[in-house]
C-alpha positions as semicolon CSV with decimal commas, in nm:
position;residue;x (nm);y (nm);z (nm)
1;M;-2,692;-2,382;2,355
2;I;-2,492;-2,585;2,104
3;I;-2,224;-2,386;1,923
4;A;-2,040;-2,450;1,595
5;H;-1,706;-2,272;1,629
6;K;-1,494;-2,425;1,355
7;I;-1,520;-2,516;0,986
8;L;-1,358;-2,844;0,887
9;Q;-1,263;-2,898;0,526
10;K;-1,394;-3,228;0,390
11;R;-1,044;-3,377;0,374
12;D;-0,989;-3,300;0,744
13;W;-1,269;-3,513;0,889
14;H;-1,321;-3,882;0,838
15;T;-1,622;-3,971;1,051
16;A;-1,983;-3,981;0,945
17;A;-2,165;-3,650;0,978
18;F;-2,415;-3,626;1,262
19;D;-2,648;-3,418;1,046
20;T;-2,654;-3,189;0,742
21;I;-2,750;-2,828;0,679
22;T;-2,856;-2,722;0,330
23;L;-2,798;-2,356;0,240
24;E;-2,804;-2,136;-0,070
25;E;-2,480;-1,965;-0,169
26;E;-2,574;-1,630;-0,014
27;D;-2,638;-1,803;0,319
28;R;-2,299;-1,977;0,313
29;H;-2,087;-1,670;0,394
30;R;-2,136;-1,610;0,762
31;R;-1,973;-1,536;1,096
32;R;-2,244;-1,554;1,361
33;L;-2,597;-1,679;1,309
34;M;-2,857;-1,910;1,462
35;L;-2,905;-2,208;1,232
36;K;-3,127;-2,515;1,217
37;S;-2,990;-2,834;1,065
38;D;-3,188;-3,041;0,817
39;G;-3,264;-3,279;1,103
40;G;-3,399;-3,000;1,325
41;L;-3,099;-2,929;1,551
42;D;-3,079;-2,562;1,658
43;F;-2,725;-2,431;1,698
44;L;-2,525;-2,109;1,689
45;L;-2,261;-2,058;1,423
46;S;-1,994;-1,850;1,595
47;L;-1,674;-1,796;1,397
48;K;-1,393;-1,543;1,456
49;Q;-1,461;-1,386;1,118
50;A;-1,703;-1,434;0,829
51;E;-1,604;-1,730;0,615
52;R;-1,750;-1,901;0,313
53;L;-1,903;-2,238;0,397
54;H;-1,832;-2,475;0,109
55;H;-2,034;-2,777;-0,001
56;G;-1,896;-3,082;0,177
57;D;-1,729;-2,893;0,462
58;G;-1,827;-2,970;0,819
59;L;-1,922;-2,749;1,109
60;L;-1,763;-2,879;1,429
61;L;-2,010;-2,852;1,717
62;D;-1,890;-2,810;2,074
63;T;-2,044;-3,155;2,135
64;G;-1,776;-3,302;1,905
65;Q;-2,031;-3,384;1,635
66;I;-2,008;-3,261;1,276
67;V;-2,286;-3,106;1,067
68;E;-2,207;-3,137;0,697
69;I;-2,274;-2,836;0,474
70;Q;-2,479;-2,902;0,162
71;A;-2,519;-2,644;-0,115
72;R;-2,885;-2,600;-0,210
73;P;-2,937;-2,611;-0,589
74;E;-3,013;-2,270;-0,739
75;A;-3,136;-2,140;-1,076
76;L;-2,813;-2,086;-1,270
77;Y;-2,674;-2,059;-1,621
78;E;-2,385;-2,273;-1,736
79;V;-2,181;-2,049;-1,965
80;R;-1,975;-2,209;-2,241
81;A;-1,769;-2,069;-2,525
82;G;-1,615;-2,202;-2,845
83;D;-1,262;-2,217;-2,703
84;P;-1,068;-2,146;-2,380
85;H;-0,967;-1,795;-2,493
86;A;-1,330;-1,698;-2,557
87;L;-1,427;-1,837;-2,214
88;L;-1,155;-1,622;-2,054
89;Q;-1,296;-1,317;-2,229
90;L;-1,645;-1,397;-2,101
91;S;-1,512;-1,436;-1,747
92;W;-1,344;-1,095;-1,777
93;H;-1,677;-0,934;-1,874
94;L;-1,849;-1,103;-1,577
95;G;-1,578;-0,985;-1,339
96;N;-1,594;-0,634;-1,482
97;R;-1,961;-0,633;-1,377
98;H;-1,883;-0,782;-1,032
99;Q;-2,098;-1,082;-1,122
100;P;-2,047;-1,373;-0,878
101;T;-1,903;-1,652;-1,093
102;E;-1,811;-2,013;-1,035
103;I;-1,519;-2,120;-1,254
104;L;-1,517;-2,483;-1,364
105;P;-1,267;-2,654;-1,598
106;D;-1,467;-2,602;-1,919
107;H;-1,747;-2,360;-1,828
108;L;-1,867;-2,094;-1,586
109;R;-2,176;-2,081;-1,365
110;I;-2,368;-1,764;-1,281
111;R;-2,708;-1,685;-1,133
112;Q;-2,984;-1,648;-1,388
113;D;-3,017;-1,283;-1,487
114;H;-3,173;-1,186;-1,820
115;V;-2,960;-0,872;-1,863
116;I;-2,634;-1,062;-1,810
117;A;-2,766;-1,345;-2,032
118;E;-2,826;-1,101;-2,318
119;M;-2,476;-0,956;-2,279
120;L;-2,316;-1,302;-2,280
121;T;-2,510;-1,437;-2,578
122;G;-2,425;-1,114;-2,763
123;L;-2,060;-1,197;-2,697
124;G;-2,104;-1,546;-2,842
125;A;-2,165;-1,749;-2,525
126;E;-2,386;-2,056;-2,508
127;L;-2,607;-2,050;-2,197
128;T;-2,781;-2,352;-2,050
129;P;-3,025;-2,307;-1,759
130;V;-2,954;-2,554;-1,475
131;D;-3,050;-2,607;-1,114
132;A;-2,722;-2,680;-0,935
133;P;-2,521;-2,590;-0,625
134;F;-2,344;-2,255;-0,663
135;S;-1,998;-2,184;-0,524
136;P;-1,860;-1,866;-0,683
137;M;-1,502;-1,764;-0,629
138;N;-1,420;-1,548;-0,330
139;G;-1,309;-1,196;-0,414
140;A;-0,939;-1,116;-0,419
141;Y;-0,963;-0,942;-0,082
142;A;-1,179;-1,205;0,089
143;A;-1,064;-1,389;0,401
144;R;-0,792;-1,639;0,324
145;H;-0,989;-1,959;0,397
146;K;-0,813;-2,223;0,188
147;H;-0,990;-2,493;-0,005
148;G;-0,727;-2,677;-0,205
């Protein structure tokens, strides 16, 4: 059985990936799980603790090969506001509702949810539906896996 026992950040590996694995956000926070790469390779993910697998990271197989992690596009909203202060207020409301949120330089991304969409538009947000990879922030008490 082939085992992936280590996550490599994109900046820490410089060879071509052997294969890729494409996963939705909810499937990219794991510790131990049988996986199948996009090319059909079966392998066991076996980490010491659950970690978030980020788009572009690599899983180091015990064969020495690397399987690159790809984030599968998901149905999301891009959330924009009239100014940075208003965007901060929107992010506070999302956090107050424990809504997984990806924070980008000039907008936020959240999963499509009509109830949250109504709240945000009522607060003055502009929402644009998109299909895109989703990488929300880890919670404050999540494992300290660094992605600079």
